[in-house]
DOSEGU-505319 format. One record per atom (N, C-alpha, C): x, y, z; atom name; residue number from 1. Coordinates in Angstrom, 1 decimal. Example, Ala and Ser with C-alpha at 12.3 -4.5 7.8 and 13.67 -1.06 7.14 Angstrom:
// DOSEGU-505319
13.2;-5.7;7.8;N;1
12.3;-4.5;7.8;CA;1
13.2;-3.3;7.8;C;1
12.8;-2.2;7.1;N;2
13.7;-1.1;7.1;CA;2
12.9;0.0;7.9;C;2
// end
This chain:
// DOSEGU-505319
7.7;6.4;16.0;N;1
6.6;7.0;15.3;CA;1
5.4;7.1;16.2;C;1
4.7;8.2;16.1;N;2
3.5;8.3;16.9;CA;2
2.3;7.6;16.4;C;2
2.2;7.5;15.0;N;3
1.1;6.9;14.3;CA;3
1.7;5.8;13.5;C;3
1.2;4.6;13.6;N;4
1.7;3.5;12.7;CA;4
0.5;2.7;12.1;C;4
0.6;2.5;10.8;N;5
-0.4;1.8;10.0;CA;5
0.2;0.5;9.6;C;5
-0.7;-0.5;9.5;N;6
-0.3;-1.8;8.8;CA;6
-1.5;-2.2;8.0;C;6
-1.2;-2.6;6.8;N;7
-2.3;-3.0;5.8;CA;7
-1.9;-4.3;5.2;C;7
-2.9;-5.2;5.1;N;8
-2.6;-6.5;4.4;CA;8
-3.9;-6.9;3.7;C;8
-3.7;-7.6;2.5;N;9
-4.9;-8.2;1.9;CA;9
-5.4;-9.4;2.7;C;9
-6.5;-9.2;3.4;N;10
-7.1;-10.2;4.3;CA;10
-7.8;-11.3;3.5;C;10
-8.7;-10.9;2.6;N;11
-9.5;-11.9;1.9;CA;11
-9.6;-11.4;0.4;C;11
-8.6;-11.7;-0.4;N;12
-8.7;-11.1;-1.8;CA;12
-10.0;-11.5;-2.5;C;12
-10.5;-12.7;-2.4;N;13
-11.7;-13.1;-3.1;CA;13
-12.9;-12.3;-2.6;C;13
-12.9;-11.9;-1.3;N;14
-14.0;-11.1;-0.8;CA;14
-13.7;-9.6;-0.9;C;14
-12.5;-9.2;-1.5;N;15
-12.1;-7.8;-1.7;CA;15
-11.9;-7.1;-0.4;C;15
-11.3;-7.7;0.6;N;16
-11.2;-7.1;1.9;CA;16
-9.7;-6.9;2.3;C;16
-9.4;-5.6;2.6;N;17
-8.1;-5.3;3.2;CA;17
-8.3;-5.2;4.7;C;17
-7.3;-5.6;5.5;N;18
-7.3;-5.5;6.9;CA;18
-6.3;-4.4;7.2;C;18
-6.8;-3.3;7.9;N;19
-6.0;-2.1;8.2;CA;19
-6.0;-1.9;9.7;C;19
-4.8;-1.7;10.2;N;20
-4.6;-1.4;11.7;CA;20
-4.0;0.0;11.8;C;20
-4.5;0.8;12.7;N;21
-3.9;2.1;13.0;CA;21
-3.6;2.1;14.5;C;21
-2.3;2.3;14.8;N;22
-1.8;2.3;16.2;CA;22
-1.5;3.8;16.5;C;22
-2.1;4.3;17.6;N;23
-1.8;5.6;18.1;CA;23
-1.1;5.5;19.5;C;23
0.1;5.9;19.6;N;24
0.9;5.8;20.8;CA;24
0.3;6.6;21.9;C;24
-0.1;7.9;21.6;N;25
-0.6;8.8;22.7;CA;25
-2.0;9.2;22.3;C;25
-3.0;8.4;22.5;N;26
-4.4;8.8;22.1;CA;26
-4.9;9.9;23.0;C;26
-5.9;10.6;22.5;N;27
-6.6;11.7;23.3;CA;27
-7.2;11.1;24.6;C;27
-6.9;11.7;25.7;N;28
-7.4;11.2;27.0;CA;28
-8.9;11.2;27.1;C;28
-9.6;12.1;26.3;N;29
-11.1;12.1;26.4;CA;29
-11.7;11.1;25.4;C;29
-10.9;10.4;24.7;N;30
-11.4;9.4;23.7;CA;30
-11.0;9.8;22.4;C;30
-10.2;9.0;21.7;N;31
-9.6;9.3;20.4;CA;31
-10.6;9.3;19.3;C;31
-10.7;10.4;18.5;N;32
-11.5;10.4;17.3;CA;32
-10.8;10.0;16.1;C;32
-11.4;9.2;15.2;N;33
-10.9;8.8;14.0;CA;33
-11.8;9.1;12.9;C;33
-11.3;9.4;11.7;N;34
-12.2;9.7;10.5;CA;34
-11.6;9.3;9.2;C;34
-12.4;9.1;8.3;N;35
-12.0;8.9;6.9;CA;35
-12.5;10.1;6.1;C;35
-11.8;10.6;5.2;N;36
-12.3;11.8;4.4;CA;36
-13.4;11.4;3.4;C;36
-14.1;12.4;3.0;N;37
-15.2;12.1;2.0;CA;37
-14.7;12.4;0.6;C;37
-13.5;13.0;0.5;N;38
-12.9;13.2;-0.8;CA;38
-11.4;13.2;-0.7;C;38
-10.7;13.2;-1.8;N;39
-9.2;13.2;-1.8;CA;39
-8.7;14.4;-2.7;C;39
-7.6;14.9;-2.4;N;40
-7.0;16.0;-3.2;CA;40
-6.8;15.5;-4.7;C;40
-7.2;16.4;-5.6;N;41
-7.1;16.1;-7.0;CA;41
-8.4;15.5;-7.6;C;41
-9.3;15.0;-6.7;N;42
-10.5;14.5;-7.2;CA;42
-11.6;14.9;-6.1;C;42
-12.2;16.0;-6.5;N;43
-13.1;16.7;-5.5;CA;43
-14.5;16.2;-5.5;C;43
-14.8;15.1;-6.1;N;44
-16.1;14.5;-6.0;CA;44
-16.3;13.8;-4.6;C;44
-17.4;13.9;-4.0;N;45
-17.7;13.3;-2.7;CA;45
-17.7;11.8;-3.0;C;45
-16.8;11.1;-2.2;N;46
-16.6;9.6;-2.4;CA;46
-17.1;8.8;-1.3;C;46
-17.2;9.4;-0.1;N;47
-17.7;8.6;1.1;CA;47
-17.0;7.3;1.3;C;47
-15.6;7.4;1.5;N;48
-14.8;6.2;1.7;CA;48
-15.3;5.4;2.9;C;48
-15.9;6.0;3.9;N;49
-16.3;5.3;5.2;CA;49
-17.4;4.2;4.9;C;49
-18.1;4.4;3.8;N;50
-19.1;3.3;3.5;CA;50
-18.5;2.0;3.2;C;50
-17.2;2.0;2.9;N;51
-16.5;0.7;2.6;CA;51
-15.9;0.0;3.9;C;51
-16.1;0.6;5.0;N;52
-15.6;-0.1;6.2;CA;52
-16.7;-1.1;6.6;C;52
-16.3;-2.4;6.6;N;53
-17.2;-3.5;6.9;CA;53
-17.2;-3.8;8.4;C;53
-16.1;-3.8;9.1;N;54
-16.0;-4.0;10.5;CA;54
-14.9;-3.1;11.1;C;54
-15.1;-2.7;12.3;N;55
-14.1;-1.8;13.0;CA;55
-14.1;-2.2;14.5;C;55
-12.9;-2.3;15.1;N;56
-12.8;-2.6;16.5;CA;56
-11.6;-1.9;17.0;C;56
-11.5;-1.8;18.3;N;57
-10.4;-1.1;19.0;CA;57
-9.9;-2.0;20.1;C;57
-8.5;-1.9;20.4;N;58
-7.9;-2.7;21.4;CA;58
-6.8;-1.8;22.1;C;58
-6.7;-1.9;23.4;N;59
-5.7;-1.2;24.1;CA;59
-5.2;-2.1;25.3;C;59
-3.9;-2.4;25.4;N;60
-3.4;-3.2;26.4;CA;60
-4.0;-4.6;26.4;C;60
-4.3;-5.2;25.2;N;61
-4.8;-6.5;25.1;CA;61
-6.3;-6.6;25.4;C;61
-7.0;-5.5;25.7;N;62
-8.4;-5.5;26.0;CA;62
-9.2;-4.8;24.9;C;62
-10.4;-5.3;24.7;N;63
-11.3;-4.6;23.7;CA;63
-11.7;-3.2;24.3;C;63
-11.7;-2.3;23.4;N;64
-12.2;-0.9;23.7;CA;64
-13.4;-0.6;23.0;C;64
-14.4;0.0;23.6;N;65
-15.6;0.3;22.9;CA;65
-15.3;1.5;21.9;C;65
-15.9;1.3;20.7;N;66
-15.7;2.4;19.6;CA;66
-17.1;2.6;19.1;C;66
-17.5;3.9;19.0;N;67
-18.8;4.2;18.5;CA;67
-18.7;5.1;17.2;C;67
-19.7;4.9;16.4;N;68
-19.7;5.7;15.1;CA;68
-20.5;7.0;15.5;C;68
-19.9;8.2;15.2;N;69
-20.5;9.4;15.5;CA;69
-21.3;10.0;14.4;C;69
-20.8;9.8;13.2;N;70
-21.5;10.2;11.9;CA;70
-21.0;9.4;10.8;C;70
-21.3;9.8;9.6;N;71
-21.0;8.9;8.4;CA;71
-19.5;8.5;8.3;C;71
-18.6;9.3;8.8;N;72
-17.2;9.0;8.6;CA;72
-16.3;9.3;9.8;C;72
-16.9;9.4;11.0;N;73
-16.2;9.6;12.2;CA;73
-16.5;8.6;13.3;C;73
-15.5;8.1;14.0;N;74
-15.7;7.2;15.2;CA;74
-14.9;7.7;16.4;C;74
-15.4;7.3;17.6;N;75
-14.7;7.7;18.8;CA;75
-14.4;6.4;19.6;C;75
-13.2;6.2;20.0;N;76
-12.8;5.1;20.9;CA;76
-12.9;5.6;22.3;C;76
-13.3;4.8;23.2;N;77
-13.4;5.2;24.6;CA;77
-12.0;5.6;25.1;C;77
-11.9;6.4;26.2;N;78
-10.6;6.8;26.7;CA;78
-9.8;5.6;27.2;C;78
-8.5;5.6;26.9;N;79
-7.6;4.5;27.4;CA;79
-6.3;5.1;27.9;C;79
-5.6;4.3;28.6;N;80
-4.2;4.6;29.0;CA;80
-3.3;3.8;28.1;C;80
-2.3;4.4;27.6;N;81
-1.4;3.7;26.7;CA;81
-1.8;3.7;25.3;C;81
-1.1;2.9;24.5;N;82
-1.4;2.9;23.0;CA;82
-2.7;2.3;22.7;C;82
-3.3;2.8;21.6;N;83
-4.6;2.3;21.1;CA;83
-4.5;1.8;19.7;C;83
-5.0;0.7;19.4;N;84
-5.0;0.1;18.1;CA;84
-6.5;0.0;17.6;C;84
-6.7;0.6;16.4;N;85
-8.0;0.4;15.8;CA;85
-7.8;-0.4;14.5;C;85
-8.6;-1.5;14.4;N;86
-8.5;-2.3;13.2;CA;86
-9.8;-2.3;12.5;C;86
-9.7;-2.3;11.2;N;87
-10.9;-2.3;10.4;CA;87
-10.7;-3.2;9.1;C;87
-11.8;-3.7;8.6;N;88
-11.8;-4.3;7.3;CA;88
-12.4;-3.4;6.3;C;88
-11.7;-3.2;5.2;N;89
-12.2;-2.3;4.2;CA;89
-12.5;-3.0;2.9;C;89
-13.7;-2.8;2.4;N;90
-14.2;-3.4;1.2;CA;90
-13.5;-2.7;0.0;C;90
-12.8;-3.4;-0.9;N;91
-12.0;-2.7;-1.9;CA;91
-12.4;-3.3;-3.3;C;91
-13.4;-2.7;-3.9;N;92
-13.8;-3.1;-5.2;CA;92
-14.1;-1.9;-6.0;C;92
-13.1;-1.0;-6.2;N;93
-13.2;0.2;-7.0;CA;93
-12.1;0.2;-8.0;C;93
-12.3;-0.1;-9.2;N;94
-11.2;-0.2;-10.2;CA;94
-10.6;1.2;-10.5;C;94
-11.1;2.3;-10.1;N;95
-10.5;3.6;-10.3;CA;95
-9.2;3.8;-9.4;C;95
-8.4;4.7;-9.7;N;96
-7.2;5.0;-8.9;CA;96
-7.5;5.8;-7.7;C;96
-8.8;6.2;-7.4;N;97
-9.1;7.1;-6.3;CA;97
-9.4;6.4;-5.0;C;97
-9.6;5.1;-5.1;N;98
-10.0;4.4;-3.8;CA;98
-9.1;3.1;-3.6;C;98
-9.7;2.0;-3.5;N;99
-9.0;0.7;-3.3;CA;99
-9.6;-0.4;-4.1;C;99
-8.8;-1.3;-4.5;N;100
-9.2;-2.5;-5.3;CA;100
-8.4;-3.7;-4.9;C;100
-9.1;-4.8;-4.7;N;101
-8.3;-6.0;-4.3;CA;101
-9.1;-7.2;-4.9;C;101
-8.4;-8.1;-5.5;N;102
-8.9;-9.4;-6.0;CA;102
-7.8;-10.4;-5.9;C;102
-8.0;-11.6;-6.5;N;103
-7.0;-12.7;-6.4;CA;103
-5.8;-12.4;-7.2;C;103
-5.8;-11.5;-8.2;N;104
-4.7;-11.2;-9.1;CA;104
-3.9;-10.0;-8.7;C;104
-4.5;-9.0;-8.1;N;105
-3.7;-7.8;-7.7;CA;105
-4.5;-7.0;-6.7;C;105
-3.9;-6.0;-6.2;N;106
-4.5;-5.0;-5.3;CA;106
-3.8;-3.7;-5.3;C;106
-4.5;-2.6;-5.0;N;107
-3.9;-1.3;-4.8;CA;107
-4.8;-0.5;-3.9;C;107
-4.3;0.6;-3.4;N;108
-5.1;1.4;-2.5;CA;108
-4.6;2.8;-2.6;C;108
-5.4;3.8;-2.3;N;109
-5.1;5.2;-2.2;CA;109
-5.2;5.4;-0.7;C;109
-4.2;5.9;0.0;N;110
-4.2;6.1;1.4;CA;110
-5.5;6.7;2.1;C;110
-6.0;7.8;1.6;N;111
-7.2;8.4;2.2;CA;111
-8.4;7.5;2.2;C;111
-8.4;6.5;1.3;N;112
-9.6;5.6;1.3;CA;112
-9.5;4.4;2.2;C;112
-8.3;4.2;2.8;N;113
-8.2;3.0;3.7;CA;113
-7.6;3.4;5.1;C;113
-6.9;4.4;5.3;N;114
-6.2;4.7;6.5;CA;114
-7.0;5.7;7.3;C;114
-7.5;5.3;8.5;N;115
-8.2;6.2;9.4;CA;115
-7.3;7.2;10.0;C;115
-7.8;8.5;10.0;N;116
-7.0;9.6;10.5;CA;116
-7.3;9.8;12.0;C;116
-6.3;9.7;12.9;N;117
-6.6;10.0;14.3;CA;117
-6.6;11.5;14.4;C;117
-7.8;12.1;14.7;N;118
-8.0;13.5;14.8;CA;118
-7.1;14.1;15.9;C;118
-6.4;15.2;15.7;N;119
-5.5;15.8;16.6;CA;119
-4.1;15.3;16.4;C;119
-3.9;14.4;15.5;N;120
-2.5;13.9;15.2;CA;120
-2.2;14.1;13.8;C;120
-2.8;15.0;13.1;N;121
-2.7;15.2;11.6;CA;121
-1.3;15.5;11.2;C;121
-0.5;16.2;12.0;N;122
0.8;16.6;11.6;CA;122
1.9;15.8;12.2;C;122
1.6;14.7;12.9;N;123
2.6;13.9;13.5;CA;123
3.2;12.9;12.5;C;123
4.4;12.5;12.6;N;124
5.0;11.5;11.7;CA;124
4.2;10.2;11.8;C;124
4.2;9.5;10.7;N;125
3.6;8.1;10.7;CA;125
4.4;7.2;9.8;C;125
4.1;5.9;10.0;N;126
4.8;4.9;9.2;CA;126
3.7;3.9;8.7;C;126
4.0;3.2;7.6;N;127
3.1;2.3;7.0;CA;127
3.8;1.0;6.8;C;127
3.3;-0.1;7.2;N;128
3.8;-1.5;6.8;CA;128
2.8;-2.1;5.9;C;128
3.2;-2.5;4.7;N;129
2.4;-3.3;3.8;CA;129
2.8;-4.7;4.0;C;129
1.9;-5.5;4.6;N;130
2.2;-6.9;4.9;CA;130
1.8;-7.8;3.8;C;130
2.4;-9.0;3.8;N;131
2.0;-10.0;2.8;CA;131
0.6;-10.5;3.0;C;131
0.1;-11.1;1.9;N;132
-1.3;-11.6;2.0;CA;132
-1.5;-12.7;3.0;C;132
-2.7;-12.9;3.5;N;133
-3.0;-13.9;4.5;CA;133
-3.4;-15.3;4.0;C;133
-4.1;-15.3;2.8;N;134
-4.5;-16.6;2.3;CA;134
-3.4;-17.3;1.5;C;134
-3.5;-18.6;1.4;N;135
-2.4;-19.4;0.7;CA;135
-2.3;-19.0;-0.8;C;135
-3.4;-18.8;-1.4;N;136
-3.4;-18.4;-2.8;CA;136
-2.8;-17.1;-3.0;C;136
-3.2;-16.1;-2.2;N;137
-2.6;-14.8;-2.3;CA;137
-1.1;-14.8;-1.9;C;137
-0.7;-15.6;-1.0;N;138
0.7;-15.8;-0.7;CA;138
1.5;-16.3;-1.9;C;138
0.9;-17.3;-2.6;N;139
1.5;-17.9;-3.8;CA;139
1.7;-16.8;-4.8;C;139
0.7;-16.0;-5.0;N;140
0.8;-14.9;-6.0;CA;140
1.9;-13.9;-5.6;C;140
1.9;-13.6;-4.3;N;141
2.9;-12.7;-3.8;CA;141
4.3;-13.2;-4.0;C;141
4.5;-14.5;-3.7;N;142
5.8;-15.2;-3.9;CA;142
6.2;-15.2;-5.4;C;142
5.2;-15.5;-6.3;N;143
5.4;-15.5;-7.7;CA;143
5.9;-14.1;-8.2;C;143
5.2;-13.1;-7.7;N;144
5.7;-11.7;-8.1;CA;144
7.1;-11.5;-7.7;C;144
7.5;-11.9;-6.6;N;145
8.9;-11.7;-6.2;CA;145
9.9;-12.6;-7.0;C;145
9.4;-13.8;-7.3;N;146
10.3;-14.6;-8.2;CA;146
10.5;-14.0;-9.5;C;146
9.4;-13.4;-10.1;N;147
9.5;-12.8;-11.4;CA;147
10.4;-11.5;-11.3;C;147
10.3;-10.8;-10.2;N;148
11.1;-9.6;-10.0;CA;148
12.6;-10.0;-10.0;C;148
13.0;-11.1;-9.3;N;149
14.4;-11.5;-9.3;CA;149
14.8;-12.0;-10.7;C;149
13.9;-12.7;-11.4;N;150
14.3;-13.1;-12.8;CA;150
14.6;-11.8;-13.7;C;150
13.7;-10.8;-13.5;N;151
13.9;-9.6;-14.3;CA;151
15.2;-8.9;-13.9;C;151
15.6;-8.9;-12.6;N;152
16.8;-8.3;-12.1;CA;152
18.0;-9.1;-12.7;C;152
18.0;-10.4;-12.8;N;153
19.1;-11.2;-13.4;CA;153
19.2;-10.9;-14.8;C;153
18.1;-10.8;-15.6;N;154
18.1;-10.5;-17.0;CA;154
18.7;-9.1;-17.2;C;154
18.3;-8.2;-16.4;N;155
18.8;-6.8;-16.5;CA;155
20.4;-6.8;-16.4;C;155
20.9;-7.5;-15.4;N;156
22.4;-7.5;-15.2;CA;156
23.0;-8.3;-16.3;C;156
22.5;-9.4;-16.8;N;157
23.1;-10.1;-17.9;CA;157
23.1;-9.2;-19.2;C;157
22.0;-8.6;-19.5;N;158
21.9;-7.8;-20.8;CA;158
22.8;-6.6;-20.7;C;158
22.7;-5.9;-19.6;N;159
23.5;-4.7;-19.5;CA;159
25.0;-5.0;-19.3;C;159
25.3;-6.1;-18.6;N;160
26.7;-6.6;-18.5;CA;160
27.2;-6.9;-19.9;C;160
26.5;-7.7;-20.7;N;161
27.0;-8.0;-22.1;CA;161
27.1;-6.7;-22.9;C;161
26.2;-5.8;-22.7;N;162
26.3;-4.5;-23.5;CA;162
27.6;-3.7;-23.1;C;162
27.8;-3.6;-21.8;N;163
29.0;-2.8;-21.4;CA;163
30.3;-3.6;-21.7;C;163
30.3;-4.9;-21.6;N;164
31.4;-5.6;-22.0;CA;164
31.8;-5.4;-23.5;C;164
30.7;-5.5;-24.3;N;165
30.9;-5.2;-25.8;CA;165
31.5;-3.8;-26.1;C;165
30.9;-2.9;-25.4;N;166
31.3;-1.5;-25.6;CA;166
32.8;-1.3;-25.2;C;166
33.1;-1.9;-24.0;N;167
34.5;-1.8;-23.5;CA;167
35.5;-2.5;-24.3;C;167
35.1;-3.8;-24.7;N;168
36.1;-4.6;-25.4;CA;168
36.3;-4.2;-26.9;C;168
35.3;-3.6;-27.5;N;169
35.4;-3.3;-28.9;CA;169
35.4;-1.8;-29.2;C;169
36.0;-1.1;-28.3;N;170
36.1;0.4;-28.5;CA;170
37.2;0.7;-29.4;C;170
37.1;1.9;-30.0;N;171
38.1;2.3;-31.0;CA;171
39.5;2.5;-30.5;C;171
39.6;2.9;-29.2;N;172
41.0;3.1;-28.6;CA;172
41.8;1.8;-28.5;C;172
41.1;0.6;-28.6;N;173
41.8;-0.7;-28.5;CA;173
42.3;-1.1;-29.9;C;173
41.8;-0.4;-30.9;N;174
42.3;-0.7;-32.3;CA;174
41.2;-1.2;-33.2;C;174
40.0;-1.4;-32.7;N;175
38.9;-1.8;-33.6;CA;175
38.5;-0.7;-34.5;C;175
38.2;-1.1;-35.7;N;176
37.8;-0.1;-36.8;CA;176
36.3;-0.2;-36.8;C;176
35.7;1.0;-36.9;N;177
34.2;1.1;-37.0;CA;177
33.7;0.6;-38.3;C;177
32.6;-0.1;-38.3;N;178
32.0;-0.6;-39.6;CA;178
31.5;0.6;-40.4;C;178
31.5;0.4;-41.7;N;179
31.0;1.4;-42.6;CA;179
29.7;0.9;-43.2;C;179
28.7;1.6;-43.0;N;180
27.4;1.2;-43.5;CA;180
27.0;2.1;-44.7;C;180
26.2;1.5;-45.6;N;181
25.7;2.3;-46.8;CA;181
24.2;2.3;-46.8;C;181
23.7;3.1;-47.7;N;182
22.2;3.3;-47.7;CA;182
21.5;2.3;-48.5;C;182
22.1;1.3;-49.0;N;183
21.4;0.3;-49.9;CA;183
20.6;-0.6;-49.0;C;183
19.3;-0.7;-49.3;N;184
18.4;-1.6;-48.6;CA;184
18.3;-3.0;-49.2;C;184
19.0;-3.2;-50.3;N;185
19.0;-4.5;-50.9;CA;185
20.0;-5.5;-50.3;C;185
20.9;-5.0;-49.6;N;186
21.9;-5.9;-49.0;CA;186
21.4;-6.6;-47.8;C;186
// end
């Protein structure tokens, strides 16, 4: 993949997501990145860039200067090889249009957290959603997966019993169907 994103809940109590955008072939004149001001389906100006708390760039293990050009655009200095831009995004918007994160749950809408490398708009990309970093957030994450597996087991037990009953008590085996009547006093 030419563009790769990774996002993880960095500090749920502080409502911060940590987002990394890796560009394999950045622009030789300096890669531009931007966040949109609006999202499809909701045409109100949202200014997602105002939620970026920190931003930095790295290439080949060395820090790369990154400058803010306007409200929602940044330029990383020219580099050879892959470029990684990391940012912390403040996520305290309970609507479905942006991002929200606390100790109990989190969600995000891609345009509000993922920097777009300008010039790579139509290239394939991948996203890794990483587990939380804090111990409490990790416990909540583990609890969610434990509950998921309990639900999966319950699903198979209930539907297994249902299919067994339908198969074992079908009419072709000789079972007679019950006759019900309309009396509600019984």
